[in-house]
Wavefront OBJ file of the C-alpha trace (Angstrom):
o trace
v 88.616 111.541 70.057
v 89.649 111.025 73.655
v 91.713 108.881 75.933
v 90.835 107.247 79.287
v 92.839 107.173 82.517
v 91.390 104.528 84.724
v 92.116 103.051 87.939
v 90.451 99.601 87.850
v 86.986 100.157 86.546
v 86.655 103.850 87.397
v 87.520 106.582 84.789
v 89.511 109.322 86.463
v 90.037 111.478 83.462
v 88.858 111.394 79.785
v 90.950 114.162 78.049
v 91.355 114.876 74.327
v 94.121 112.936 72.448
v 96.214 115.978 72.376
v 95.901 116.941 76.065
v 96.526 113.245 76.876
v 99.728 113.202 74.686
v 101.048 116.303 76.342
v 100.241 114.927 79.732
v 101.990 111.633 79.148
v 105.082 113.318 77.777
v 105.090 115.180 81.054
v 104.814 112.107 83.112
v 108.065 110.791 81.621
v 109.798 114.106 82.366
v 108.769 114.095 86.059
v 109.450 110.464 86.653
v 113.044 111.194 85.702
v 112.962 114.412 87.910
v 111.791 112.737 91.042
v 113.463 109.221 90.209
v 110.188 107.100 90.664
v 107.819 105.404 88.423
v 104.587 107.237 88.195
v 102.199 104.176 88.298
v 100.540 105.544 85.051
v 100.652 102.721 82.613
v 101.187 103.064 78.810
v 98.382 104.137 76.623
v 97.036 101.242 74.627
v 93.902 101.411 72.594
v 93.072 104.912 74.045
v 93.274 103.533 77.757
v 95.760 103.429 80.418
v 95.578 101.980 83.898
v 96.864 103.956 87.052
v 98.398 101.623 89.695
v 97.440 103.288 93.143
v 100.438 102.307 94.994
v 103.233 103.586 92.830
v 100.975 106.577 91.905
v 100.702 107.617 95.478
v 104.478 107.480 96.097
v 104.905 109.442 92.779
v 102.429 112.180 93.893
v 104.192 112.440 97.242
v 107.519 112.700 95.598
v 106.301 115.126 93.106
v 104.874 117.507 95.772
v 108.125 117.231 97.879
v 110.049 118.157 94.601
v 107.816 120.963 93.965
v 107.937 122.384 97.531
v 111.684 122.465 97.558
v 112.085 123.839 94.005
v 113.301 127.328 94.443
v 113.832 128.120 90.814
v 110.781 130.289 89.937
v 110.736 129.216 86.249
v 110.965 125.419 87.105
v 108.160 125.853 89.700
v 106.059 127.841 87.150
v 106.548 125.101 84.373
v 105.666 122.429 86.751
v 102.342 123.968 88.223
v 99.881 122.657 85.608
v 101.342 119.157 85.687
v 101.222 119.162 89.617
v 97.529 120.501 89.417
v 96.427 117.631 87.053
v 98.193 114.924 89.102
v 96.597 116.182 92.267
v 93.129 116.079 90.576
v 93.790 112.509 89.512
v 94.709 111.514 93.042
v 91.718 113.219 94.463
v 89.442 111.438 92.065
v 91.119 108.140 92.968
v 90.511 108.702 96.714
v 94.282 108.928 97.345
v 95.433 110.803 100.278
v 98.524 112.922 99.435
v 101.239 114.387 101.636
v 100.569 118.152 101.606
v 103.022 118.820 104.604
v 106.025 120.895 103.861
v 109.448 119.272 103.827
v 110.790 119.010 107.346
v 107.308 119.445 108.918
v 106.604 117.364 112.111
l 1 2 3 4 5 6 7 8 9 10 11 12 13 14 15 16 17 18 19 20 21 22 23 24 25 26 27 28 29 30 31 32 33 34 35 36 37 38 39 40 41 42 43 44 45 46 47 48 49 50 51 52 53 54 55 56 57 58 59 60 61 62 63 64 65 66 67 68 69 70 71 72 73 74 75 76 77 78 79 80 81 82 83 84 85 86 87 88 89 90 91 92 93 94 95 96 97 98 99 100 101 102 103 104
């Protein structure tokens, strides 16, 4: 079995149920960490919709949080989630803010 992460009619990702469950748990953790909603909707009937506007804001905030995290263990724990979110953003055609904090 698998679940679908869609933006409109486009499927961005179709992971197994277990991978999806773990990812969705991490979504909740990092929403709280960055203080923004992710734009990733609830999983209903093995499908969820991603809203591009709040998702872009979440991705940018997540990258900023990750850049300024100086705790090696926290950074290492976040790496897989950050990578998965970046792949979703890329597949959705969303430009993300890669510039370091304070860059002009």
